[in-house]
C-alpha positions in Angstrom: 7.0 37.7 -66.2 8.0 34.1 -66.9 5.6 31.3 -66.0 6.2 27.5 -66.0 3.4 25.1 -66.2 4.0 21.7 -64.6 1.3 19.2 -65.8 0.8 15.8 -67.3 1.7 16.9 -70.8 3.4 13.9 -72.4 0.6 11.4 -71.8 -0.9 9.9 -75.0 -4.2 11.1 -73.8 -6.4 13.7 -75.6 -7.6 15.5 -72.5 -4.1 15.8 -71.0 -2.6 17.4 -74.0 -5.5 19.6 -74.9 -5.8 21.1 -71.3 -2.0 21.8 -71.3 -2.4 23.5 -74.7 -5.3 25.6 -73.5 -3.5 26.9 -70.4 -0.3 27.6 -72.3 -2.2 29.4 -75.1 -4.4 31.4 -72.8 -1.5 32.7 -70.7 0.5 33.4 -73.8 -2.3 35.5 -75.1 -2.2 37.6 -71.9 1.3 38.6 -72.8 3.3 36.3 -70.4 6.4 34.3 -71.3 5.1 30.8 -70.7 6.4 27.3 -71.2 5.6 23.8 -70.3 8.1 22.4 -67.8 9.2 19.2 -69.5 9.3 17.0 -66.5 8.6 13.3 -67.3 9.9 10.5 -65.0 10.9 7.1 -66.3 7.8 5.5 -64.8 5.5 7.6 -67.0 7.7 7.2 -70.1 7.5 3.4 -69.8 3.7 3.5 -69.8 3.7 5.0 -73.4 6.6 3.1 -75.0 6.1 1.1 -78.2 7.1 -2.0 -76.4 7.0 -2.7 -72.7 8.8 -5.5 -70.9 6.5 -8.2 -69.5 5.9 -7.9 -65.7 8.3 -9.9 -63.7 5.5 -12.2 -62.4 4.0 -12.8 -65.9 3.4 -16.4 -66.9 4.7 -17.8 -70.2 1.2 -17.6 -71.6 0.7 -14.0 -70.6 4.1 -13.1 -72.1 3.1 -14.9 -75.3 -0.2 -13.1 -75.5 1.5 -9.7 -74.9 3.9 -10.2 -77.8 1.1 -11.4 -80.1 -0.8 -8.2 -79.3 2.3 -6.2 -80.0 2.7 -7.9 -83.4 -0.9 -7.4 -84.5 -1.0 -3.7 -83.3 2.5 -2.5 -84.1 1.5 -0.2 -87.0 -1.4 1.4 -85.2 0.5 1.9 -82.0 3.5 3.5 -83.9 1.1 5.8 -85.7 -0.6 6.8 -82.5 2.8 7.6 -80.9 3.7 9.7 -83.9 0.6 11.9 -83.8 1.0 12.7 -80.1 4.7 13.4 -80.6 3.9 15.8 -83.4 1.2 17.6 -81.3 3.7 17.8 -78.4 6.4 19.4 -80.6 4.2 21.6 -82.8 1.7 22.9 -80.2 3.3 22.5 -76.8 6.8 23.4 -78.1 8.4 20.4 -76.5 11.4 18.7 -78.1 11.5 14.9 -78.3 14.3 14.3 -75.7 12.8 14.6 -72.2 14.4 17.5 -70.4 13.9 16.8 -66.7 13.7 13.4 -64.9 13.7 14.8 -61.4 12.4 18.0 -59.7 15.9 19.1 -58.7 16.7 19.5 -62.4 14.0 22.1 -62.9 15.6 25.5 -62.9 14.4 28.3 -60.6 14.2 30.8 -63.4 10.4 31.1 -63.3 8.6 33.9 -61.6 5.8 31.5 -60.9 5.1 27.8 -61.4 1.5 26.7 -62.0 0.8 23.0 -61.2 -2.2 21.5 -62.9 -4.6 20.8 -64.4 -6.0 17.3 -65.1 -5.4 14.4 -62.7 -2.0 15.8 -61.8 -2.4 14.7 -58.1 -3.6 11.2 -58.8 -2.5 8.4 -56.6 -0.6 6.7 -59.3 -0.4 2.9 -59.9 1.3 1.1 -62.7 0.1 -2.2 -64.0 2.5 -4.0 -61.8 2.7 -1.9 -58.5 1.3 0.9 -56.5 3.5 4.0 -56.7 1.5 6.7 -54.9 1.8 10.4 -55.3 4.6 11.9 -57.4 6.1 14.5 -55.0 7.2 16.7 -58.0 3.6 17.5 -58.8 3.2 18.8 -55.3 6.2 21.2 -55.6 8.6 19.1 -53.6 12.2 20.1 -54.5 11.0 23.0 -56.6 12.8 25.7 -54.7 12.8 29.5 -54.6 9.8 29.8 -56.9 6.2 30.7 -55.8 3.8 27.9 -56.6 0.0 27.7 -57.2 -2.3 25.0 -58.5 -4.8 25.5 -61.2 -7.7 23.1 -61.6 -5.8 20.2 -60.1 -7.6 16.9 -60.0 -7.0 13.7 -58.1 -9.4 11.4 -60.0 -10.7 8.7 -57.7 -9.8 9.8 -54.1 -8.8 7.2 -51.5 -6.3 8.4 -48.9 -4.7 6.7 -46.0 -3.4 8.6 -43.0 0.2 8.9 -44.4 -1.1 10.3 -47.6 -3.3 12.8 -45.8 -0.3 14.0 -43.9 1.7 14.3 -47.1 -1.0 16.6 -48.5 -0.9 18.8 -45.4 2.9 19.1 -45.5 3.3 19.8 -49.2 0.3 22.0 -50.0 1.1 24.3 -47.1 3.8 25.9 -49.3 1.3 26.8 -52.1 0.5 30.5 -52.6 -3.0 29.5 -53.6 -4.8 26.3 -54.4 -7.6 25.8 -56.9 -9.0 22.4 -57.9 -11.4 21.1 -60.5 -13.9 19.0 -58.6 -16.0 19.4 -55.4 -14.9 16.0 -53.8 -11.2 17.1 -53.8 -12.1 20.5 -52.4 -14.1 18.7 -49.6 -11.2 16.3 -48.8 -8.8 19.2 -48.6 -11.2 21.1 -46.4 -11.3 18.2 -44.0 -7.5 18.5 -43.8 -7.7 22.2 -43.1 -6.6 23.2 -46.6 -8.5 26.0 -48.3 -9.0 25.7 -52.0 -11.3 27.1 -54.7 -13.0 25.3 -57.6 -12.2 26.6 -61.0 -13.0 25.4 -64.5 -10.8 23.1 -66.6 -8.3 25.0 -68.7 -10.1 23.9 -71.9 -12.8 26.4 -71.1 -10.3 29.3 -71.1 -10.5 29.3 -74.9 -13.8 30.0 -76.5 -15.5 28.0 -79.2 -14.3 30.6 -81.8 -10.7 30.3 -80.6 -10.7 26.5 -80.7 -12.2 26.6 -84.2 -9.1 28.4 -85.4 -7.1 25.2 -85.0 -9.5 23.0 -87.0 -10.1 22.5 -90.7 -13.1 24.3 -92.2 -14.3 21.2 -94.2 -16.6 18.8 -92.5 -15.0 15.8 -90.8 -17.2 13.4 -92.7 -19.7 13.7 -95.6 -22.2 11.3 -94.0 -23.9 12.2 -90.6 -22.4 10.3 -87.7 -22.8 9.7 -84.0 -19.4 10.1 -82.2 -18.7 7.5 -79.6 -15.7 8.5 -77.4 -15.3 6.0 -74.6 -12.8 6.7 -71.9 -14.3 4.3 -69.4 -15.7 1.1 -70.9 -19.5 1.1 -70.9 -22.0 -1.3 -72.6 -24.7 1.3 -72.0 -22.7 3.9 -74.0 -22.7 1.6 -77.0 -26.4 0.9 -76.6 -27.2 4.7 -76.5 -25.1 5.2 -79.7 -27.1 2.5 -81.5 -30.4 4.2 -80.4 -29.2 7.6 -81.6 -27.8 6.2 -84.9 -31.3 4.9 -85.8 -33.0 8.1 -84.7 -30.6 10.3 -86.8 -30.1 7.8 -89.6 -26.4 8.2 -89.0 -23.3 6.0 -88.8 -21.4 5.4 -85.5 -17.9 6.7 -85.5 -15.7 5.7 -82.6 -12.4 7.4 -81.6 -10.6 5.0 -79.4 -8.3 5.8 -76.5 -6.8 2.3 -76.6 -5.5 0.2 -79.4 -7.6 -2.9 -79.9 -6.1 -6.1 -81.2 -8.1 -6.2 -84.4 -8.8 -3.0 -86.4 -12.5 -2.3 -87.1 -14.4 -0.2 -89.6 -15.3 3.3 -88.3 -12.9 2.9 -85.3 -10.2 5.6 -85.4 -7.3 4.5 -83.2 -4.7 7.1 -84.5 -6.6 10.4 -84.3 -4.6 13.5 -83.2 -5.9 15.7 -80.4 -7.2 18.3 -82.9 -8.8 15.5 -85.0 -10.8 14.5 -82.0 -12.1 18.1 -81.7 -12.8 18.2 -85.4 -14.9 15.0 -85.0 -16.8 16.4 -81.9 -17.5 19.7 -83.7 -19.2 18.0 -86.7 -21.0 15.1 -85.0 -24.7 14.9 -85.0 -24.5 13.7 -81.4 -21.7 12.8 -78.9 -21.9 9.9 -76.6 -19.0 9.6 -74.1 -17.7 8.6 -70.7 -14.9 11.1 -70.9 -14.6 14.4 -68.9 -13.0 16.2 -71.8 -15.4 14.6 -74.3 -18.1 16.2 -72.2 -16.2 19.6 -71.9 -15.7 19.9 -75.6 -19.3 18.9 -76.3 -20.3 21.9 -74.2 -17.7 24.2 -75.8 -18.8 23.3 -79.3 -22.5 23.3 -78.2 -23.3 19.8 -79.2 -26.1 17.5 -78.3 -24.5 14.8 -76.0 -25.1 12.2 -73.4 -22.8 10.5 -70.8 -23.2 7.0 -69.7 -23.0 6.3 -65.9 -19.5 5.4 -64.9 -19.8 4.8 -61.1 -17.1 6.1 -58.9 -15.2 7.7 -61.8 -18.1 10.0 -62.7 -17.8 12.8 -60.1 -15.5 15.0 -62.2 -18.0 14.8 -65.1 -20.9 15.5 -62.8 -19.2 18.5 -61.3 -18.9 20.0 -64.8 -22.5 19.2 -65.6 -23.7 20.8 -62.4 -21.8 24.0 -63.3 -23.7 24.2 -66.5 -27.1 22.9 -65.2 -26.9 19.9 -67.5 -27.1 17.1 -65.0 -29.8 15.3 -67.0 -27.2 14.5 -69.7 -25.7 11.9 -67.3 -28.2 9.2 -68.2 -29.1 5.6 -69.2 -30.4 4.0 -72.4 -33.8 3.7 -70.7 -34.0 7.4 -70.0 -32.6 8.5 -73.4 -36.0 8.8 -75.1 -37.2 11.3 -72.5 -34.3 13.7 -73.0 -35.1 16.9 -74.9 -32.4 18.7 -76.9 -30.1 21.1 -75.1 -31.1 24.7 -75.7 -27.7 26.4 -75.9 -29.3 29.9 -76.1 -30.1 29.3 -72.4 -27.1 27.2 -71.5 -24.6 29.7 -73.0 -25.2 32.3 -70.3 -24.8 29.6 -67.6 -21.6 28.4 -69.3 -20.2 31.9 -69.4 -21.1 32.5 -65.7 -19.5 29.1 -64.8 -16.2 30.1 -66.5 -16.2 33.7 -65.5 -17.0 33.1 -61.9 -14.3 30.5 -61.6 -11.8 32.9 -63.1 -12.9 35.7 -60.8 -12.4 33.4 -57.8 -8.9 32.7 -59.0 -7.7 36.2 -59.7 -9.1 37.7 -56.5 -7.1 35.3 -54.3 -4.4 37.2 -52.3 -1.5 38.1 -54.7 -3.0 36.4 -57.7 -4.5 39.5 -59.3 -1.0 40.8 -59.9 0.3 37.5 -61.1 -2.5 36.2 -63.3 -5.0 38.9 -64.4 -7.3 36.4 -66.2 -9.8 38.4 -68.0 -8.8 41.9 -66.6 -12.3 43.2 -67.2 -13.4 41.1 -64.3 -11.5 43.3 -61.8 -12.9 46.6 -63.0 -16.4 45.6 -64.0 -19.2 46.7 -61.6 -20.7 43.2 -61.9 -17.9 40.7 -62.4 -20.2 38.0 -63.7 -21.6 40.2 -66.4 -18.1 41.2 -67.7 -17.5 40.8 -71.4 -17.6 37.1 -72.1 -15.0 35.5 -74.3 -17.7 33.2 -75.9 
């Protein structure tokens, strides 16, 4: 059986590439012929180019500042592009030239197409204009192939009546729909669309399996607090300072954006596996990232998440699944937190992953298509089936 995965795989974003790798790797381990469908429109490509043209309405001063930024950051931006390009080629088996620019170019040679995960259904906006949904990620013009979604996310959800009707029309064709967060499930339910909540693909691989891709040696000799900031948060930096004093540790920051001036202990060119290496060996992880949270749980790290307002629901959905809601906290509450007892949490984590997989495979027709953890289907108690952790 040949399966195509349509996801946000070329983004220079750690979570996007790691979730794509996890789903690809897991399905391959099950014996399927699997490949990432290399669809990447020009709008997405421009977002990650080494140089971007100034917006048409940019002032002379704004254009000047942009080119100053490009000049000061050229080396680091080029390095960052290269590490993601290398990961894409080596681990996702994608060549550099983009294969498909439109959905009509995607061949109908797959037995199934899986759309997801990550914010594949986000209401996209570029720095200069609102674009809306990309119809390709909703299966539009992908013909003669059964489609399902796996752990699809929309990020922040705000839909007008036209967008609601678009969802009704396009998702009606899906053989089964699974999403990653409760708010999206609730929105779809209001539109009369049935969906199931499943875990992010990164949980499909166990701690032991992820460790196979990381060096054995420690990431750093000195103890450190890892700061991984997806959404800017002064509170996050404050908590990192508190923990650094408590653990007599340095603060190491892996940045998702290139800052104008390089700083000591700020890694702006880490590869996706280097981020995991840093999480694995950190004394403590402080983050505003969903996947920073996910891998903290996977690697059984002590961690906290700073409040991020309307962007936090996807993180809180994950925390609820593992009964770790208290990790979403503030600097004032930090001293009252006790350490996570992973001897207790591990069983919750296993149930969270296994139950979500059980929900997926027992949907009509999916047991034959994607027998995730076959033991689930024959075990007397599905949630006590042999855990991959």
